[in-house]
C-alpha positions in Angstrom: 4.9 -8.0 19.8 3.8 -6.8 16.4 6.0 -8.1 13.6 8.3 -5.6 12.0 6.6 -5.9 8.6 3.3 -5.0 10.2 4.7 -2.0 12.0 6.2 -0.8 8.7 3.0 -1.3 6.7 0.9 0.5 9.4 3.3 3.4 9.5 3.3 3.6 5.7 -0.5 3.5 5.7 -0.9 6.4 8.1 1.9 8.3 6.5 0.4 7.9 3.0 -3.1 8.8 4.4 -1.8 11.9 6.1 0.1 13.0 3.0 -2.9 12.3 0.8 -5.3 14.4 3.0 -2.8 17.2 3.2 -2.2 17.1 -0.5 -6.0 17.2 -1.2 -6.5 20.1 1.2 -3.7 22.1 -0.4 -4.8 21.2 -3.9 -8.5 22.1 -3.3 -8.2 24.9 -0.7 -4.6 26.0 -0.7 -3.1 29.1 -2.3 -3.7 29.3 -6.0 -1.1 29.5 -8.7 -0.8 32.8 -10.4 0.8 33.9 -13.6 1.1 37.7 -14.1 1.5 38.0 -17.9 2.5 41.7 -17.7 5.4 40.8 -15.4 6.8 38.1 -17.8 10.3 39.0 -18.8 10.1 37.6 -22.3 6.9 39.6 -23.1 7.0 41.9 -26.1 4.3 44.1 -27.4 3.5 45.5 -30.9 0.7 47.1 -32.8 -0.8 46.0 -36.1 -3.6 47.2 -38.4 -5.2 46.6 -41.8 -2.6 48.5 -43.7 -0.9 45.1 -44.3 -4.0 44.4 -46.4 -4.2 47.8 -48.1 -6.4 49.4 -45.5 -6.1 52.9 -44.1 -6.4 52.2 -40.3 -3.4 53.4 -38.2 -2.5 51.7 -34.9 0.2 53.2 -32.6 1.7 51.4 -29.6 1.7 54.0 -26.8 2.4 51.8 -23.7 5.1 49.4 -22.8 5.4 45.7 -22.0 4.2 46.2 -18.5 1.1 48.3 -19.4 0.6 47.9 -23.1 -1.8 50.2 -24.9 -2.6 51.2 -28.4 -4.1 54.3 -30.1 -6.4 53.1 -32.9 -7.5 55.3 -35.8 -10.0 53.0 -37.5 -10.6 54.1 -41.1 -12.6 52.8 -44.0 -10.8 51.4 -47.0 -10.5 47.7 -46.2 -13.4 45.2 -46.1 -12.9 44.5 -42.4 -10.8 47.4 -41.0 -9.0 46.5 -37.7 -6.6 47.6 -35.1 -4.7 45.1 -33.0 -2.4 44.8 -30.0 -0.2 41.7 -30.0 1.7 40.4 -26.9 4.2 37.7 -27.8 5.1 35.4 -24.9 7.5 33.0 -26.6 8.3 31.2 -29.9 5.2 29.4 -31.2 6.8 26.0 -30.9 7.6 26.6 -27.2 4.5 28.3 -25.8 3.1 28.3 -22.2 0.8 25.7 -20.9 -2.3 27.4 -19.5 -4.6 24.4 -19.6 -4.3 23.7 -15.8 -5.3 27.3 -14.9 -9.0 27.9 -14.0 -9.4 31.5 -15.2 -8.0 34.9 -15.9 -8.4 38.2 -14.3 -8.2 41.0 -16.8 -8.9 44.7 -16.8 -9.2 46.7 -20.1 -9.5 50.5 -20.2 -11.2 51.6 -23.4 -11.8 55.2 -24.5 -13.1 56.9 -27.6 -16.1 56.2 -29.7 -18.8 53.8 -28.7 -19.7 51.0 -28.9 -16.4 49.3 -28.6 -16.2 45.5 -29.1 -12.7 44.0 -28.7 -11.9 40.4 -29.3 -9.4 38.7 -26.9 -7.4 35.9 -28.4 -5.2 33.2 -26.8 -3.1 32.0 -29.7 -2.1 28.3 -29.5 0.5 26.3 -31.5 0.0 22.7 -32.3 1.7 20.7 -35.1 -1.6 19.0 -36.0 -3.0 22.2 -37.4 -0.2 24.8 -37.3 1.6 25.4 -40.6 5.2 26.6 -41.0 5.4 30.2 -42.1 1.6 30.8 -41.7 0.9 32.7 -38.4 -2.8 32.7 -39.1 -2.9 28.9 -38.9 -2.2 28.9 -35.1 -5.5 28.4 -33.2 -7.5 31.5 -32.2 -9.1 30.8 -28.8 -11.5 33.7 -28.4 -13.7 35.6 -26.0 -15.4 39.0 -26.8 -15.4 42.1 -24.6 -18.5 44.3 -25.0 -19.1 47.9 -23.8 -20.0 47.0 -20.2 -16.9 44.9 -19.7 -14.3 47.7 -19.7 -12.7 49.6 -16.9 -13.5 47.0 -14.2 -11.6 43.9 -13.3 -13.2 40.9 -15.0 -12.9 37.3 -13.8 -13.1 35.1 -16.9 -13.2 31.3 -16.7 -10.9 29.8 -19.3 -13.5 27.2 -20.3 -15.5 30.0 -22.0 -12.8 30.4 -24.6 -13.7 28.9 -28.0 -11.9 28.8 -31.4 -13.0 31.5 -33.8 -15.5 30.1 -36.3 -13.8 31.8 -39.3 -10.5 30.1 -38.4 -12.2 26.7 -38.2 -13.8 27.2 -41.6 -10.7 28.7 -43.3 -8.4 25.8 -42.2 -11.1 23.1 -42.5 -10.3 22.0 -38.9 -11.7 18.5 -38.1 -14.3 18.0 -35.3 -11.8 16.4 -33.0 -9.6 19.5 -33.0 -12.3 22.2 -32.9 -12.3 22.6 -29.1 -10.3 25.1 -27.2 -6.6 24.3 -26.8 -4.5 26.2 -24.2 -1.5 23.9 -24.0 1.0 26.0 -26.0 -0.1 29.6 -25.8 2.6 31.7 -27.4 0.8 35.1 -27.9 -2.2 37.1 -26.6 -3.9 39.4 -29.1 -6.6 42.1 -28.7 -8.3 43.0 -32.0 -11.1 45.4 -32.8 -14.5 43.8 -33.6 -15.9 43.5 -37.1 -18.8 46.0 -36.4 -16.8 48.8 -34.8 -17.4 52.1 -36.6 -14.6 54.2 -38.0 -13.2 56.5 -35.4 -10.4 57.1 -32.8 -10.1 54.5 -30.0 -7.7 53.9 -27.1 -7.3 50.5 -25.5 -5.0 49.8 -22.5 -4.4 46.5 -20.9 -4.0 47.4 -17.2 -4.0 43.9 -15.7 -3.8 40.4 -17.0 -3.3 37.5 -14.6 -4.0 33.7 -14.9 -4.9 31.8 -11.8 -5.7 28.2 -10.9 -4.5 25.1 -9.1 -1.0 23.8 -9.1 -1.7 21.2 -11.6 -4.5 19.5 -13.5 -7.1 17.8 -11.3 -7.0 14.7 -13.5 -3.3 14.3 -13.2 -3.3 15.1 -9.4 -5.9 12.5 -8.5 -4.4 10.0 -11.0 -1.0 10.2 -9.2 -2.8 10.0 -5.9 -4.6 6.8 -6.9 -1.4 5.4 -8.3 0.3 6.0 -4.9 -2.4 4.0 -3.2 -2.2 1.3 -5.8 1.6 1.1 -5.2 0.9 0.8 -1.5 -1.5 -2.0 -2.1 0.9 -3.8 -4.3 3.7 -3.3 -1.7 1.4 -4.6 1.0 0.5 -7.7 -1.1 4.2 -8.4 -1.8 5.1 -8.1 1.8 2.2 -10.4 2.8 3.3 -12.8 0.1 6.9 -12.8 1.3 5.7 -13.2 4.9 3.6 -16.2 4.1 6.5 -17.6 2.1 8.8 -17.0 5.1 6.4 -18.7 7.5 6.1 -21.7 5.1 9.9 -21.9 4.9 10.2 -21.8 8.6 7.5 -24.4 9.1 9.1 -26.6 6.5 12.5 -26.1 8.2 10.9 -27.0 11.6 9.3 -30.1 10.1 12.6 -31.1 8.5 14.4 -30.4 11.7 11.9 -32.5 13.6 12.2 -35.3 11.1 16.0 -35.0 11.2 15.9 -35.2 15.0 13.5 -38.1 14.8 15.8 -39.9 12.4 18.8 -39.1 14.7 16.9 -40.4 17.7 15.9 -43.5 15.7 19.5 -44.1 14.9 20.4 -43.7 18.5 17.7 -46.2 19.4 19.5 -48.7 17.2 22.6 -48.2 19.4 21.0 -48.8 22.8 23.7 -51.1 24.1 26.5 -48.8 23.1 25.1 -45.7 24.6 23.3 -47.3 27.5 20.4 -45.0 27.1 17.5 -47.5 27.2 15.9 -49.3 30.0 16.6 -53.0 29.5 13.3 -54.0 31.0 10.8 -51.9 29.1 12.8 -50.7 26.1 12.0 -47.1 27.0 14.7 -44.5 27.4 16.2 -44.7 30.9 16.8 -41.6 33.1 20.2 -41.0 31.6 18.8 -41.4 28.1 16.0 -39.0 28.9 18.3 -36.3 30.2 20.5 -36.6 27.1 17.4 -36.3 25.0 16.3 -33.1 26.8 19.8 -31.7 26.4 19.5 -32.1 22.6 16.1 -30.5 22.2 17.3 -26.8 22.5 14.4 -24.4 22.0 12.2 -27.0 20.2 8.5 -26.7 21.1 7.1 -29.8 22.9 4.8 -31.1 25.6 5.5 -33.5 28.5 3.1 -36.2 29.6 4.0 -37.5 33.1 2.7 -41.1 33.6 2.5 -42.9 36.9 0.9 -46.4 37.4 -1.8 -46.2 40.1 -1.0 -48.2 43.3 1.9 -50.0 41.6 3.5 -50.6 45.1 0.4 -52.8 45.9 1.1 -54.9 42.7 4.7 -55.5 43.8 3.7 -56.2 47.4 0.8 -58.6 46.5 2.3 -60.4 43.5 6.0 -59.8 43.7 8.5 -57.7 41.7 8.6 -60.1 38.7 4.9 -59.6 38.2 5.4 -55.8 38.6 8.0 -55.9 35.9 5.5 -57.7 33.6 3.0 -55.0 34.3 5.6 -52.3 33.4 6.4 -54.0 30.1 2.7 -54.3 29.1 2.1 -50.7 30.1 5.0 -49.5 28.0 3.9 -51.5 25.0 0.4 -50.2 25.2 1.6 -46.6 25.6 3.9 -46.8 22.6 1.2 -48.3 20.5 -0.7 -45.0 20.6 2.3 -42.7 20.0 3.7 -41.5 16.7 7.3 -40.8 15.6 7.5 -37.5 17.4 7.0 -39.1 20.8 9.7 -40.5 23.1 9.0 -42.5 26.2 11.4 -42.1 29.2 11.4 -44.3 32.3 12.0 -41.5 34.8 12.1 -43.8 37.8 10.3 -46.9 39.1 6.7 -46.8 37.8 7.0 -43.2 36.7 7.4 -42.4 32.9 7.7 -39.2 31.0 6.4 -39.1 27.4 8.2 -36.3 25.4 6.0 -35.2 22.6 7.9 -33.0 20.0 5.9 -30.2 18.3 2.8 -31.1 20.4 0.7 -28.3 21.7 -1.2 -28.7 25.0 -4.5 -29.8 23.5 -2.9 -32.4 21.3 -0.9 -33.8 24.2 -3.9 -33.8 26.5 -5.9 -35.8 23.9 -3.0 -38.3 23.6 -2.8 -38.7 27.4 -6.6 -39.3 27.6 -6.4 -41.8 24.8 -3.6 -43.7 26.5 -5.4 -43.5 29.9 -8.5 -45.1 28.4 -6.5 -47.7 26.6 -4.8 -48.8 29.8 -8.0 -48.9 31.7 -9.6 -51.2 29.2 -6.5 -53.2 28.3 -7.6 -56.9 28.5 -4.1 -58.5 28.7 -2.8 -57.4 32.0 -1.0 -60.3 33.8 -3.2 -62.3 36.2 -6.2 -60.4 34.9 -5.2 -57.4 37.0 -7.0 -54.1 36.6 -4.3 -51.5 36.1 -4.8 -47.8 35.6 -2.5 -44.8 35.5 -2.6 -41.0 36.3 -1.3 -38.4 33.9 0.1 -34.9 34.1 0.4 -32.8 31.0 2.3 -29.5 30.4 3.2 -27.6 27.3 6.5 -25.7 26.9 5.7 -22.0 26.6 9.2 -20.6 26.1 10.2 -21.6 29.6 13.1 -24.0 30.5 12.5 -27.7 30.2 13.0 -28.2 33.9 10.2 -25.8 34.7 7.9 -27.5 32.1 8.7 -30.9 33.5 7.9 -29.6 37.0 4.5 -28.4 35.9 3.8 -31.8 34.4 4.8 -33.4 37.7 2.6 -31.0 39.6 -0.3 -31.8 37.3 0.3 -35.6 37.9 0.2 -34.9 41.6 -3.2 -33.2 41.2 -4.4 -36.2 39.2 -3.5 -38.5 42.1 -5.1 -36.1 44.6 -8.3 -36.0 42.6 -8.8 -39.8 42.5 -6.2 -41.2 40.1 -6.9 -42.7 36.7 -7.3 -39.2 35.2 -5.5 -36.6 33.2 -4.6 -33.1 34.6 -3.0 -30.2 32.8 -0.4 -27.9 34.3 
């Protein structure tokens, strides 16, 4: 079964991937954001001309906020005579952020004398160059409409806007601030060009709409990247916590095994009181073995079932006292190869069960083979006898101890059937 943390991280990965792909598709190919300036409720329109500088031009506002228009009577009398339509969107300090829009769709209707050149300004406020009480100090982002640009809908990319050169020179704007700035647009102005001849002109703003994505590409992909970085950090933390949890569990298991081993050692020192040990060999007797198994709970372990080959022949040929000596030597040699996690139980007669705590099958099989070889080559058997043993090994795999012990017994039976003096795994 997949751990819960893995399921959660997998689900989070696919969720984040799906959301990211959907967000990218919507951002790149979804419906664009639109801002219809002429439908803005706070929009106000007014006309202005060179009479404020002593000129003779007369500009009259003839439309309304939803379709503003001016009648321009351009007259000589001022060095640069002009007529102007001003659309105010907000207070300069507030403004509207148009920097994330891609372009504008604009339609101007021009009538009267030719040629007509109208300058289109997006006025931007910024404290770094805007001066209190000086409306001219607010940046003039400019494009210029020529005779062929009128009476048709024009699609104008916003990146073609550039600050007016006269404004840059007049206010001595540093290089770092000479680029277009559309972050706080508070007004839109249309002014007659410097080379327009005196005469009567009519200019109407029929349509003005900004369009673009629902946010700045840099910000969008930055947030997307930050989301994936957050996922990576979360995954790292979960892996870190998981490893820590595994280490804690392993440490707890080791401490539990050591505690159990110490408890068993203490019980070994009380053999006579608890009557759990075989007085002949010093191994746990059947009662002691059953008590041990009852105390193990769900602890992982392996059983090694040991049976001396042809032990009945030893008793019949040399007597039971000699058989007892063989058992004592055998137990001594077996325990010599075991560590503190192993407990030897005399299960009955010449049959022994070696309980190996926290031993997996391969480790238990290697121990059994090592003991088998040691018994086969043991030089101190009584009367110079040649004594061997058969072994059955079984690892507990979540099944009851009785079933594991039965598998070890069956493996021992196979070892006897296949010629004895061998190790079989059940």
